[in-house]
N, C-alpha and C positions, 0 to 999 in steps of 0.2 A: 473227654474233655472240653467244655464251653471255650468257645473264643472269647479272648479277653475283649472287653467294651472298650477298654483303654489301652495300645500299646506305644511306650515312647521307646526310641532305639538309638543309643549314639547322639542323641541331640546334642547341636552343638548351633548357640547363636553369641552372633558380637554385633556394635554399633559404634562405627560403620563396620559394615562386611570387611575381613580381613584384620582387623582389629585384635586385641586380647579378648578372648571369648568372654562372653557374661555366665554363659552355660557353658559345660564342656565334656560330652559325651553322655549326655543323660540317659539313663536307661530302667525304666520299671515297670510293671503291669499294673492292671485293674483289673479284675472280674466281676460280672454282672451281677446287679446287687450290692458290692461293696461299698463303705465312706471310707474313702483314704484322706490321710491329713497331709499336707506338704510344711516342715517348717526350718528353718533355717537363721542364720544369723541375719540382720538388720541390711538389706541391700544387697543380699545374695542373688537376687533374679527370680524369687517366689512367683512375682507378678508376671515377670517377663516369661515362666515355665508355661503358668494360664491362657497367656495369649498366644504362645504358641498350640497350646494342644485345644483352645478355643478356633483355631486356625484365624485369625485375629491376625497375626503376622506369620512366615513361614522359616523356620530353620533354616540355616546356612548350610548344616550337613545332617545325616540322621534324618526320622522319619516318626511322624505321628499318625498314628493310626488309628480309626473309629471302626471297627467290628472288621478290624483286616484291610480298610480302605483308604486311602490319602484322599483328604478334599482342602480343594484350595480358599471354600468359602464356610462360615460354621453348617455343621451336617444336621438338617432339620431335626432331629431329637436331640439336640444340646440345648441348653440353656444357660445363661451365666448372670449370677447374681452381684454388682461392684460395690467396692465401698463405700464411695461416695454416692447415695443416693439422691439427693440435691441436684445431679448433674443425670442420673439415670431416668431421673422422671418428667412428665410434661406438665408444666404448672397451670396451663392453659385447658387442664384437662382434666374432670374428676376423675375420681378414686377409677373409679366403674369405669371408665373411657380409658384408664392409662392401663389398666388390667386387660380388657378388649384389643388394646393396641398391638400385644403379643399374639392376637388371630388374625391380624392383618395379612389378606392374602389368601386364608383358607375360610372364611367366612367367620363371619364373629357370630358366636350361640351363645344365648343368652344364659344359657343353663352352665355350660362349662365357665361360665365368669362368676356366676353365684358359685359355683362349688369352690373356687380359687378363693373368691373371697371367702367363703364360711370356713375353708380350710386353715386360711391367717385371722380371724374373726375380727373382719373388717366388713360385714353387711352394714351394720349401724354406719357406715362412714362412707359409703359409696357413691355415695353424689354430695361428697365436699372435694377440696379443692387440697391439693400436695401441702400448698401453704399454710391450710386452714387445722393440718394434722401434726402430732408431733412426729420427732425424727424417726422413734421406734414405729409410729405407724407408718411413715413413707416406706422404710425399709421393707414391712408387712407387704406393703403394696407393691414393692419393686420385687419380692419372693412369689407375690401372686402371680403377677405377668409372668413371669418366668415358670411358673408351672402351669398356668390356664393351658400349654402346647403338650401337654402330658408328657416331657421330655422323659429319656432312658438315662443321660447324665447329666447332673446338674451340677457346675461350675460355681464355688464360693469364692471371692476375692475379699478377705478380711472383710465379710459382711457385717460384722458387728462390732467392729472398731470406731465409729463414731456414735454410740451409743451408749447409754448410761449402764452400771453393772447389773442393776434388777432387770432390764430390757434384755443387755448380752444373755443374762442366763436362762430369757423366756424365750429369746429366738431361738439358741440354740435347741432346748424343748422341743419349741415347734418344728424346727428343721428335720429334728430325729425322727418326729413322727410322722411328717409329711414323707420324708423318704421311706420308712418304715410302712406307711397305709399304701402309698403309691408305688411299691418297690422300686424307687431309683437308686440309682447309682449318685453318688457325689465325691466329690474333687474340692477340699478346702484348704485354702493357703489362707494362713493365721502364723502370728508371730505370739499368742496364747500357748504355752505349752500343757497346763492344766486341758485348756477347750479342747485340743489335739486329742490328748490321751483319751480325755472324754467323751468325745464323738465318736473318733474312728473306729475302725476294724483294721487298718493298718495305717502307720505313720512313717513318712519318708521324711528321712533327715536331709539336708541338703549341706556341703561346705561353705565356705566361705569362695567369692569367685576366683579363679574362674569354678561356677558352681558344678559338682557333681554330686551322687548320691554314695552318702557317708553308710548309712543303714537304713534297712527297713525292717519296723520293730512291728511284730503281728500284735494287735489289743485282743486278748481273747475276755474280756470281759464281757459277763453275760448281760443281757439285754432282756427288758425295757430297764436302762439304770436311770439314778436318781441323784442329783445334783449334792445330796447331802451323803447319803447311805453308800453310794459307788464311790466318792474320793473318799470318805474315810476306810474304804479297804486296803488289806495289806497289799492287794495285787495291784490297786490303783496308785500306791506311793511308790511301786519298787516301778512300777511302770515310766511315771512321772519321773523318778529321780532319773533313770535310762535314760528318756528323752534328753534333759535338763542335762546332764552331763557330756553329753555328745556336740549339743548345740552352745552350749559353754565353750569347750575344746575350744569348737572352729570360732567361737566370739572373739576368743583369747589370741589367738593365730592374729586378729586385725592389728591388736595394740601392740606387737612387737617390732 
């Protein structure tokens, strides 16, 4: 059996340390090549979990292992795409140079930058600056910068939340195609249940704070997936209902 690319074991995190935990004993695994989506009520700690997974912060107790190893800093095979593309891109660098920035320290490689730009359909905008392109194109630039390093694990923190509905759909399809083509594992944090079920191989449902894993749901929908055909199948609708029911049950606890 392959070693998990990601193993989260009994992870607990509080702010400040010793206060009521935000995350409380989270445990789950991610296999190589698997697309995992994490959902839960608003404010339950999904982004805090992602930051712990990315080694941007350390858990108070428990562990996060990448390929069986602990890291104090993000491992070299991991990339993160954040929600706020306005903050993640450098406005004084062109689209090409923003993407190439991901290769700093490893030697800029024009071919790899060209391939990353091609993967997100930004070759035509390579010499423009972030402020000269649309929000969707800025997020595609951020995605290109993340994949230019050829990561094994791609972390996605609500990456489509700040774009319009059609661009969101286009980006979903683009990310799934990139993960398939590059054989990437991906972990997506999202509030959108349809998005989670449509994109993922497994959905991890979190509880209200202090967050724990309520259930892990396997998404056995065939790939490639289609925005219309897949979402109209009884299997998709059943899985969506199951995830929605779990999340809604947790959200209702906040109002009691």
